[in-house]
C-alpha positions in Angstrom: -15.9 8.1 -15.2 -18.6 7.3 -17.4 -21.4 4.9 -16.3 -20.1 2.3 -18.7 -16.7 2.3 -17.2 -18.2 2.1 -13.7 -20.3 -0.9 -14.8 -17.2 -2.7 -16.1 -15.3 -2.0 -13.0 -18.2 -3.3 -10.8 -18.7 -6.3 -13.0 -14.9 -7.2 -12.6 -15.1 -6.7 -8.8 -18.1 -9.2 -8.7 -16.0 -11.7 -10.8 -12.9 -11.2 -8.7 -11.3 -10.0 -11.8 -10.0 -6.6 -10.3 -6.8 -6.0 -8.5 -6.3 -2.8 -6.6 -2.7 -1.3 -7.0 -2.1 1.2 -4.0 0.5 4.0 -4.0 1.5 6.6 -1.5 -1.4 8.8 -2.1 -3.7 6.2 -0.6 -2.3 7.1 2.7 -2.3 10.9 2.3 -3.4 12.6 5.5 -1.9 9.9 7.7 1.6 9.6 6.5 3.9 12.4 5.5 4.5 12.9 1.7 7.8 11.9 0.2 8.6 15.4 -0.8 8.1 16.6 2.9 10.3 13.7 4.2 13.0 14.4 1.6 13.0 18.3 2.6 13.3 17.6 6.3 16.1 15.0 5.7 17.9 17.4 3.3 17.9 20.1 5.9 18.8 17.9 8.7 21.7 16.3 6.9 22.8 19.4 4.9 22.0 17.9 1.4 24.2 19.8 -1.1 22.1 19.6 -4.2 19.0 21.4 -5.5 16.5 18.5 -5.8 15.8 18.3 -2.0 12.3 17.2 -2.7 13.4 14.0 -4.3 13.3 11.3 -1.7 15.2 8.6 -3.6 18.0 11.0 -4.2 18.1 12.5 -0.7 18.0 9.0 0.7 20.9 8.0 -1.5 22.8 10.8 0.0 22.1 9.5 3.5 23.1 6.0 2.4 26.5 7.4 1.3 27.0 9.7 4.1 26.0 7.2 6.8 25.4 3.5 5.6 22.9 1.9 3.2 20.5 0.9 6.0 20.4 4.3 7.7 17.7 5.9 5.5 15.6 2.6 5.7 15.7 2.6 9.5 15.0 6.3 9.5 11.9 6.0 7.2 10.6 2.9 9.3 10.7 4.9 12.5 9.0 7.9 11.0 6.1 5.9 9.4 5.6 3.8 12.5 5.3 6.9 14.6 2.7 8.5 12.3 -0.2 6.2 13.4 -2.9 4.6 11.2 -5.8 5.9 9.2 -9.4 6.1 10.5 -10.8 3.1 9.0 -14.2 4.1 10.0 -14.1 7.1 7.8 -16.7 6.5 5.0 -14.3 7.3 2.1 -11.0 6.0 3.6 -9.4 4.2 0.5 -8.1 1.1 2.5 -11.4 0.4 4.2 -13.5 0.8 1.0 -11.2 -1.5 -0.9 -11.2 -4.1 2.1 -15.0 -4.5 1.8 -14.8 -5.8 -1.8 -14.6 -9.5 -2.4 -11.1 -9.5 -3.9 -8.4 -12.1 -3.3 -5.3 -9.9 -4.1 -4.1 -6.3 -3.5 -0.9 -5.0 -4.9 1.0 -2.0 -3.3 4.3 -0.1 -3.5 3.7 1.2 0.1 5.7 0.0 3.0 2.9 0.3 5.6 0.5 -2.4 6.7 -2.7 -0.4 6.2 -4.3 -2.5 3.6 -3.8 -5.7 5.8 -5.1 -3.8 8.8 -8.2 -2.6 6.9 -8.9 -6.1 5.8 -8.6 -7.4 9.4 -11.1 -4.8 10.4 -13.5 -6.3 8.0 -13.2 -9.7 9.5 -10.8 -11.1 6.9 -7.5 -12.9 7.4 -5.1 -11.4 5.1 -1.4 -12.5 4.5 1.3 -10.4 3.0 4.2 -11.2 0.8 7.3 -9.3 -0.5 8.8 -9.0 -3.9 12.1 -10.7 -3.6 14.2 -8.1 -5.4 17.5 -8.6 -3.7 19.4 -11.7 -2.7 19.0 -11.0 1.0 15.3 -11.5 0.7 15.6 -15.0 -0.9 15.8 -16.8 2.3 12.8 -15.1 4.2 9.7 -17.5 4.5 7.2 -17.2 1.7 3.4 -17.8 1.9 3.8 -19.5 -1.5 6.0 -22.2 0.1 3.4 -23.1 2.8 2.6 -26.9 2.8 -1.2 -26.1 2.6 -0.8 -24.7 -0.9 -2.2 -21.3 0.0 -4.1 -19.5 -2.7 -5.6 -16.2 -2.0 -9.4 -15.9 -1.5 -11.6 -12.9 -0.6 -11.8 -14.3 2.9 -8.1 -14.9 3.0 -6.5 -12.3 0.6 -2.9 -11.6 -0.1 -1.3 -8.2 0.0 1.6 -8.2 -2.2 4.3 -5.5 -1.3 6.4 -4.6 -4.4 8.7 -2.1 -2.7 9.0 -3.8 0.7 7.3 -3.8 4.1 8.2 -2.1 7.4 8.6 -5.5 9.1 11.6 -6.3 6.9 13.6 -3.2 6.7 16.1 -4.7 4.2 13.2 -5.1 1.7 12.4 -1.4 1.4 13.1 0.2 -2.1 14.0 3.7 -1.1 17.3 4.9 -2.4 18.2 5.5 -6.1 20.4 2.4 -5.9 17.5 0.4 -4.6 15.3 1.5 -7.5 18.0 0.6 -10.0 18.6 -2.8 -8.3 14.8 -3.4 -8.3 14.5 -2.7 -12.1 17.5 -4.8 -12.9 16.9 -7.8 -10.6 13.2 -8.2 -10.6 13.0 -9.5 -14.3 15.7 -11.9 -13.6 14.3 -13.2 -10.3 10.8 -12.9 -11.6 7.6 -12.5 -9.7 5.3 -15.2 -8.5 3.0 -16.6 -11.3 -0.1 -15.5 -9.2 1.1 -11.9 -9.4 1.8 -12.1 -13.2 -1.7 -13.7 -13.7 -3.3 -10.7 -11.9 -1.3 -8.2 -13.9 -2.4 -9.9 -17.2 -5.8 -11.1 -16.5 -7.5 -8.7 -14.3 -8.5 -5.0 -14.4 -6.1 -2.9 -12.2 -7.4 -0.1 -10.1 -4.4 2.4 -9.3 -5.0 4.5 -6.4 -2.5 6.9 -5.0 -0.4 7.5 -8.0 0.2 10.3 -10.5 0.4 9.6 -14.0 3.4 11.8 -14.6 5.3 10.4 -11.8 8.4 8.4 -12.6 7.5 5.7 -10.0 4.1 5.2 -11.6 5.6 5.1 -15.2 8.3 2.6 -14.2 5.7 0.4 -12.8 3.5 0.7 -15.8 6.1 0.1 -18.4 7.9 -2.8 -16.4 4.8 -4.7 -15.4 1.6 -3.7 -17.1 2.8 -3.2 -20.5 4.6 -6.6 -20.6 1.1 -8.0 -20.9 0.0 -8.7 -24.5 -2.3 -5.9 -25.8 -5.0 -8.5 -26.8 -5.1 -9.9 -23.3 -5.4 -6.5 -21.5 -8.5 -5.5 -19.6 -9.7 -2.0 -18.9 -8.0 -0.5 -15.9 -8.6 2.6 -13.9 -6.3 5.3 -12.3 -7.4 7.8 -9.8 -5.5 11.1 -10.4 -5.5 14.7 -9.1 -5.2 17.1 -11.9 -1.8 18.4 -12.4 -1.0 21.6 -10.3 -0.5 24.3 -12.9 -2.4 27.2 -14.3 -6.0 26.3 -15.5 -5.0 26.4 -19.1 -1.9 24.4 -18.7 -3.7 21.9 -16.4 -6.4 21.4 -19.0 -3.8 20.7 -21.8 -1.9 18.4 -19.6 -5.1 16.4 -18.7 -6.0 16.1 -22.4 -2.5 14.9 -23.1 -2.3 12.3 -20.4 -5.9 11.2 -21.0 -5.2 10.5 -24.7 -1.8 8.8 -23.9 -3.3 6.3 -21.4 -6.5 5.8 -23.4 -4.3 4.0 -26.0 -3.3 1.7 -23.2 -6.8 0.8 -21.9 -6.4 3.0 -18.9 -9.3 5.1 -17.9 -8.4 8.2 -16.0 -10.6 9.4 -13.1 -9.6 12.9 -12.3 -10.3 13.9 -8.7 -9.5 13.2 -5.1 -9.2 9.5 -4.1 -11.5 10.0 -1.2 -14.3 11.2 -3.7 -13.7 8.3 -5.9 -13.9 5.9 -3.1 -17.1 7.3 -1.8 -18.6 6.9 -5.2 -17.2 3.3 -5.5 -18.8 2.4 -2.1 -22.1 4.1 -3.1 -22.3 2.2 -6.4 -21.2 -1.1 -4.9 -23.9 -1.0 -2.2 -26.7 0.0 -4.6 -29.3 -2.8 -5.0 -27.9 -3.9 -8.3 -24.2 -3.3 -7.1 -23.2 -6.7 -5.4 
């Protein structure tokens, strides 16, 4: 990124006007990737179609073959057995983000890594779920607590859009889950605090790929609902598309132009490299 973009991002962090938005890539190296999980399940359960790297479709196959909760229980066991990141590593994404004085973190990940990193920093995080299906409506909510909880940098909130491992019924995993999420969430709504963050803060996307369907659905369904005049500059950390050098360059140019029109700055490179640079700039004498 250019220095001007870094300065805007650092200013927004100082003002608590930045909201990290974490995807699966933030846990790369600790948790298995979705494509690998899908391939393993496809082989184990004799998936009959050719898209054996598509986790949502393979999980849908298991839901039909076994029952709707079977793939969710299976992914929960797998992720819990994988362990946790090394939060002491200098460029570990969760630990770098946990050091920042921010009140809110958004994620589509099921794991508890963001909350764990915040606790490692001496903070007292709480987590909340997106209530995208009827079965989640009766679960206790931090927003209903009598003390009128509002997130602060010392007591931040981690909001899980696609569910949390502690509530297996909350996981958005199969194709049916994604469709239900898209249909039900606009009707059920998301808490005003989350809407405010989406519309009035700079979003820092970590662990997504611009071309991924998952990212584009989130972007179109949540971010683009904000009025253009109200948007703030946001940043997404992306690895270059894996193609030949010429195709990769053209793809990067196209995606860069596409998201530039939407106030999204693309930082091409590894999330660890970006986090190392963010930590370095934040701890400079004029950083925080």
